[in-house]
N, CA, C and O atoms as a GROMACS GRO file, in nm:
protein
  312
    1MET      N    1   9.233   6.654   5.097
    1MET     CA    2   9.100   6.672   5.156
    1MET      C    3   8.977   6.632   5.062
    1MET      O    4   8.873   6.592   5.114
    2PRO      N    5   8.988   6.643   4.937
    2PRO     CA    6   8.868   6.586   4.849
    2PRO      C    7   8.832   6.442   4.885
    2PRO      O    8   8.714   6.411   4.904
    3TYR      N    9   8.937   6.348   4.896
    3TYR     CA   10   8.917   6.211   4.917
    3TYR      C   11   8.847   6.200   5.048
    3TYR      O   12   8.752   6.122   5.057
    4ALA      N   13   8.889   6.276   5.158
    4ALA     CA   14   8.830   6.254   5.292
    4ALA      C   15   8.685   6.296   5.276
    4ALA      O   16   8.598   6.223   5.324
    5GLN      N   17   8.653   6.403   5.216
    5GLN     CA   18   8.517   6.454   5.199
    5GLN      C   19   8.428   6.362   5.127
    5GLN      O   20   8.312   6.346   5.165
    6VAL      N   21   8.482   6.294   5.013
    6VAL     CA   22   8.397   6.194   4.949
    6VAL      C   23   8.378   6.081   5.030
    6VAL      O   24   8.265   6.033   5.037
    7GLY      N   25   8.478   6.028   5.098
    7GLY     CA   26   8.467   5.927   5.177
    7GLY      C   27   8.366   5.950   5.289
    7GLY      O   28   8.289   5.858   5.315
    8ALA      N   29   8.357   6.068   5.361
    8ALA     CA   30   8.262   6.105   5.462
    8ALA      C   31   8.112   6.099   5.400
    8ALA      O   32   8.017   6.049   5.462
    9MET      N   33   8.101   6.154   5.273
    9MET     CA   34   7.975   6.165   5.232
    9MET      C   35   7.925   6.034   5.158
    9MET      O   36   7.806   6.023   5.129
   10ALA      N   37   8.007   5.947   5.132
   10ALA     CA   38   7.976   5.821   5.060
   10ALA      C   39   7.924   5.707   5.148
   10ALA      O   40   7.875   5.604   5.101
   11GLU      N   41   7.936   5.732   5.281
   11GLU     CA   42   7.896   5.632   5.389
   11GLU      C   43   7.752   5.606   5.378
   11GLU      O   44   7.713   5.489   5.366
   12ILE      N   45   7.669   5.702   5.380
   12ILE     CA   46   7.528   5.688   5.369
   12ILE      C   47   7.480   5.800   5.270
   12ILE      O   48   7.467   5.918   5.304
   13PRO      N   49   7.455   5.755   5.147
   13PRO     CA   50   7.422   5.878   5.038
   13PRO      C   51   7.320   5.968   5.074
   13PRO      O   52   7.326   6.085   5.038
   14ARG      N   53   7.207   5.916   5.155
   14ARG     CA   54   7.111   6.019   5.181
   14ARG      C   55   7.150   6.132   5.281
   14ARG      O   56   7.084   6.236   5.291
   15PHE      N   57   7.260   6.107   5.353
   15PHE     CA   58   7.309   6.207   5.440
   15PHE      C   59   7.429   6.273   5.387
   15PHE      O   60   7.512   6.322   5.464
   16ALA      N   61   7.442   6.277   5.265
   16ALA     CA   62   7.559   6.344   5.192
   16ALA      C   63   7.558   6.507   5.216
   16ALA      O   64   7.666   6.564   5.223
   17GLY      N   65   7.457   6.569   5.226
   17GLY     CA   66   7.449   6.714   5.261
   17GLY      C   67   7.487   6.735   5.391
   17GLY      O   68   7.560   6.830   5.421
   18THR      N   69   7.443   6.650   5.480
   18THR     CA   70   7.475   6.674   5.624
   18THR      C   71   7.610   6.643   5.649
   18THR      O   72   7.671   6.709   5.734
   19ALA      N   73   7.670   6.547   5.583
   19ALA     CA   74   7.814   6.521   5.599
   19ALA      C   75   7.895   6.619   5.550
   19ALA      O   76   7.996   6.650   5.615
   20ALA      N   77   7.868   6.681   5.434
   20ALA     CA   78   7.944   6.789   5.383
   20ALA      C   79   7.931   6.907   5.472
   20ALA      O   80   8.032   6.974   5.493
   21GLY      N   81   7.816   6.942   5.528
   21GLY     CA   82   7.811   7.054   5.626
   21GLY      C   83   7.886   7.033   5.756
   21GLY      O   84   7.946   7.128   5.807
   22VAL      N   85   7.884   6.911   5.812
   22VAL     CA   86   7.947   6.875   5.940
   22VAL      C   87   8.103   6.876   5.912
   22VAL      O   88   8.179   6.911   6.002
   23GLY      N   89   8.150   6.837   5.788
   23GLY     CA   90   8.299   6.849   5.755
   23GLY      C   91   8.354   6.992   5.742
   23GLY      O   92   8.465   7.029   5.783
   24VAL      N   93   8.264   7.068   5.679
   24VAL     CA   94   8.312   7.222   5.664
   24VAL      C   95   8.302   7.275   5.800
   24VAL      O   96   8.392   7.352   5.835
   25PHE      N   97   8.215   7.250   5.878
   25PHE     CA   98   8.199   7.313   6.006
   25PHE      C   99   8.315   7.272   6.089
   25PHE      O  100   8.368   7.356   6.162
   26MET      N  101   8.358   7.152   6.083
   26MET     CA  102   8.473   7.092   6.174
   26MET      C  103   8.597   7.164   6.131
   26MET      O  104   8.674   7.209   6.216
   27GLN      N  105   8.620   7.177   5.999
   27GLN     CA  106   8.740   7.244   5.943
   27GLN      C  107   8.749   7.383   6.001
   27GLN      O  108   8.851   7.418   6.060
   28ASN      N  109   8.641   7.465   5.985
   28ASN     CA  110   8.642   7.601   6.020
   28ASN      C  111   8.646   7.615   6.168
   28ASN      O  112   8.708   7.708   6.220
   29PHE      N  113   8.578   7.517   6.242
   29PHE     CA  114   8.575   7.529   6.402
   29PHE      C  115   8.714   7.510   6.454
   29PHE      O  116   8.762   7.581   6.542
   30PHE      N  117   8.779   7.405   6.393
   30PHE     CA  118   8.918   7.382   6.455
   30PHE      C  119   9.015   7.478   6.417
   30PHE      O  120   9.105   7.509   6.495
   31ALA      N  121   9.005   7.534   6.294
   31ALA     CA  122   9.084   7.653   6.254
   31ALA      C  123   9.074   7.767   6.345
   31ALA      O  124   9.175   7.830   6.377
   32ALA      N  125   8.955   7.798   6.389
   32ALA     CA  126   8.919   7.903   6.476
   32ALA      C  127   8.983   7.868   6.614
   32ALA      O  128   9.042   7.957   6.676
   33ILE      N  129   8.974   7.753   6.659
   33ILE     CA  130   9.030   7.710   6.786
   33ILE      C  131   9.181   7.724   6.789
   33ILE      O  132   9.241   7.778   6.881
   34PHE      N  133   9.239   7.672   6.683
   34PHE     CA  134   9.395   7.682   6.684
   34PHE      C  135   9.435   7.839   6.668
   34PHE      O  136   9.535   7.882   6.725
   35SER      N  137   9.354   7.921   6.590
   35SER     CA  138   9.391   8.062   6.573
   35SER      C  139   9.383   8.126   6.726
   35SER      O  140   9.477   8.193   6.769
   36GLN      N  141   9.281   8.105   6.795
   36GLN     CA  142   9.264   8.144   6.919
   36GLN      C  143   9.375   8.109   7.025
   36GLN      O  144   9.422   8.188   7.106
   37ALA      N  145   9.412   7.968   7.010
   37ALA     CA  146   9.510   7.925   7.098
   37ALA      C  147   9.646   7.984   7.058
   37ALA      O  148   9.726   8.012   7.147
   38TYR      N  149   9.676   8.002   6.936
   38TYR     CA  150   9.803   8.068   6.900
   38TYR      C  151   9.811   8.207   6.941
   38TYR      O  152   9.919   8.256   6.974
   39GLY      N  153   9.693   8.278   6.941
   39GLY     CA  154   9.687   8.421   6.995
   39GLY      C  155   9.715   8.431   7.136
   39GLY      O  156   9.781   8.523   7.185
   40LEU      N  157   9.659   8.325   7.209
   40LEU     CA  158   9.691   8.332   7.362
   40LEU      C  159   9.826   8.279   7.394
   40LEU      O  160   9.875   8.312   7.502
   41LEU      N  161   9.891   8.202   7.315
   41LEU     CA  162  10.021   8.156   7.338
   41LEU      C  163  10.135   8.232   7.276
   41LEU      O  164  10.251   8.212   7.314
   42ALA      N  165  10.108   8.317   7.184
   42ALA     CA  166  10.213   8.389   7.113
   42ALA      C  167  10.303   8.470   7.202
   42ALA      O  168  10.251   8.547   7.282
   43ASP      N  169  10.430   8.460   7.195
   43ASP     CA  170  10.527   8.536   7.277
   43ASP      C  171  10.635   8.591   7.195
   43ASP      O  172  10.734   8.638   7.250
   44GLY      N  173  10.622   8.590   7.057
   44GLY     CA  174  10.734   8.654   6.978
   44GLY      C  175  10.831   8.536   6.932
   44GLY      O  176  10.923   8.561   6.854
   45THR      N  177  10.812   8.424   6.976
   45THR     CA  178  10.895   8.316   6.932
   45THR      C  179  10.826   8.203   6.850
   45THR      O  180  10.704   8.190   6.855
   46PRO      N  181  10.905   8.124   6.776
   46PRO     CA  182  10.827   8.021   6.696
   46PRO      C  183  10.768   7.910   6.775
   46PRO      O  184  10.681   7.838   6.725
   47GLN      N  185  10.813   7.894   6.898
   47GLN     CA  186  10.779   7.787   6.980
   47GLN      C  187  10.618   7.754   6.987
   47GLN      O  188  10.574   7.639   6.976
   48PRO      N  189  10.544   7.859   7.005
   48PRO     CA  190  10.393   7.836   7.013
   48PRO      C  191  10.333   7.782   6.892
   48PRO      O  192  10.241   7.700   6.898
   49MET      N  193  10.383   7.827   6.776
   49MET     CA  194  10.344   7.775   6.638
   49MET      C  195  10.381   7.638   6.622
   49MET      O  196  10.300   7.554   6.585
   50VAL      N  197  10.513   7.608   6.652
   50VAL     CA  198  10.557   7.460   6.638
   50VAL      C  199  10.481   7.379   6.735
   50VAL      O  200  10.440   7.270   6.695
   51MET      N  201  10.457   7.415   6.859
   51MET     CA  202  10.381   7.336   6.951
   51MET      C  203  10.232   7.302   6.897
   51MET      O  204  10.185   7.188   6.900
   52LEU      N  205  10.168   7.408   6.850
   52LEU     CA  206  10.030   7.383   6.784
   52LEU      C  207  10.040   7.303   6.667
   52LEU      O  208   9.957   7.214   6.649
   53ALA      N  209  10.141   7.324   6.577
   53ALA     CA  210  10.148   7.236   6.457
   53ALA      C  211  10.168   7.088   6.497
   53ALA      O  212  10.110   6.998   6.436
   54VAL      N  213  10.245   7.068   6.590
   54VAL     CA  214  10.269   6.924   6.633
   54VAL      C  215  10.139   6.874   6.703
   54VAL      O  216  10.101   6.760   6.678
   55LEU      N  217  10.074   6.946   6.781
   55LEU     CA  218   9.944   6.905   6.836
   55LEU      C  219   9.851   6.870   6.734
   55LEU      O  220   9.786   6.766   6.745
   56GLY      N  221   9.835   6.959   6.619
   56GLY     CA  222   9.744   6.941   6.511
   56GLY      C  223   9.775   6.811   6.435
   56GLY      O  224   9.684   6.741   6.388
   57GLY      N  225   9.896   6.782   6.426
   57GLY     CA  226   9.950   6.660   6.350
   57GLY      C  227   9.910   6.539   6.434
   57GLY      O  228   9.858   6.444   6.375
   58VAL      N  229   9.929   6.535   6.560
   58VAL     CA  230   9.900   6.432   6.646
   58VAL      C  231   9.753   6.403   6.653
   58VAL      O  232   9.710   6.288   6.650
   59LEU      N  233   9.672   6.518   6.662
   59LEU     CA  234   9.533   6.505   6.668
   59LEU      C  235   9.472   6.442   6.525
   59LEU      O  236   9.372   6.369   6.524
   60CYS      N  237   9.541   6.479   6.408
   60CYS     CA  238   9.501   6.422   6.290
   60CYS      C  239   9.528   6.278   6.283
   60CYS      O  240   9.446   6.199   6.237
   61LEU      N  241   9.651   6.242   6.332
   61LEU     CA  242   9.681   6.092   6.331
   61LEU      C  243   9.584   6.012   6.425
   61LEU      O  244   9.541   5.901   6.394
   62VAL      N  245   9.554   6.070   6.533
   62VAL     CA  246   9.459   5.998   6.622
   62VAL      C  247   9.317   5.990   6.559
   62VAL      O  248   9.251   5.886   6.562
   63SER      N  249   9.277   6.100   6.504
   63SER     CA  250   9.137   6.100   6.442
   63SER      C  251   9.137   6.004   6.319
   63SER      O  252   9.029   5.960   6.279
   64GLY      N  253   9.250   5.974   6.260
   64GLY     CA  254   9.239   5.878   6.162
   64GLY      C  255   9.264   5.730   6.202
   64GLY      O  256   9.224   5.635   6.135
   65ALA      N  257   9.333   5.721   6.316
   65ALA     CA  258   9.362   5.586   6.365
   65ALA      C  259   9.235   5.520   6.435
   65ALA      O  260   9.207   5.400   6.429
   66VAL      N  261   9.164   5.616   6.499
   66VAL     CA  262   9.053   5.555   6.572
   66VAL      C  263   8.936   5.478   6.489
   66VAL      O  264   8.890   5.369   6.525
   67PRO      N  265   8.896   5.541   6.383
   67PRO     CA  266   8.804   5.467   6.288
   67PRO      C  267   8.872   5.330   6.232
   67PRO      O  268   8.801   5.230   6.217
   68TYR      N  269   8.998   5.327   6.202
   68TYR     CA  270   9.063   5.217   6.160
   68TYR      C  271   9.076   5.115   6.263
   68TYR      O  272   9.056   4.998   6.231
   69LEU      N  273   9.111   5.146   6.390
   69LEU     CA  274   9.126   5.054   6.486
   69LEU      C  275   8.976   4.985   6.533
   69LEU      O  276   8.961   4.869   6.572
   70GLN      N  277   8.877   5.083   6.520
   70GLN     CA  278   8.746   5.037   6.544
   70GLN      C  279   8.701   4.930   6.450
   70GLN      O  280   8.641   4.831   6.494
   71LYS      N  281   8.731   4.944   6.312
   71LYS     CA  282   8.695   4.859   6.213
   71LYS      C  283   8.773   4.732   6.225
   71LYS      O  284   8.722   4.623   6.200
   72LYS      N  285   8.899   4.748   6.264
   72LYS     CA  286   8.992   4.627   6.264
   72LYS      C  287   8.961   4.540   6.385
   72LYS      O  288   8.978   4.419   6.374
   73PHE      N  289   8.915   4.594   6.507
   73PHE     CA  290   8.891   4.513   6.626
   73PHE      C  291   8.742   4.500   6.649
   73PHE      O  292   8.702   4.470   6.762
   74LYS      N  293   8.659   4.520   6.552
   74LYS     CA  294   8.511   4.509   6.561
   74LYS      C  295   8.487   4.362   6.587
   74LYS      O  296   8.540   4.276   6.517
   75PRO      N  297   8.407   4.335   6.689
   75PRO     CA  298   8.367   4.201   6.726
   75PRO      C  299   8.287   4.140   6.607
   75PRO      O  300   8.223   4.214   6.532
   76PRO      N  301   8.289   4.007   6.591
   76PRO     CA  302   8.204   3.951   6.497
   76PRO      C  303   8.066   3.950   6.524
   76PRO      O  304   8.027   3.938   6.641
   77PRO      N  305   7.981   3.961   6.423
   77PRO     CA  306   7.843   3.964   6.448
   77PRO      C  307   7.783   3.834   6.520
   77PRO      O  308   7.824   3.726   6.478
   78ALA      N  309   7.694   3.834   6.617
   78ALA     CA  310   7.639   3.729   6.682
   78ALA      C  311   7.524   3.669   6.619
   78ALA      O  312   7.468   3.573   6.672
   0.00000   0.00000   0.00000
């Protein structure tokens, strides 16, 4: 996580504080969402936890792939 945080804050140095705050907010917000979702889905078996872990992994891969693909397929400047 430190490399991701440094990467987010290094894009525009004057917004480093904002980037740090948004990063921490997103970490806490999504942790709270997944905690609530597990609480709603818990049925005494490991299946809801596995399902949420897989969902979290897929969301992480998608959130990492989107900026990469945007940069890769960015149209040339006119």
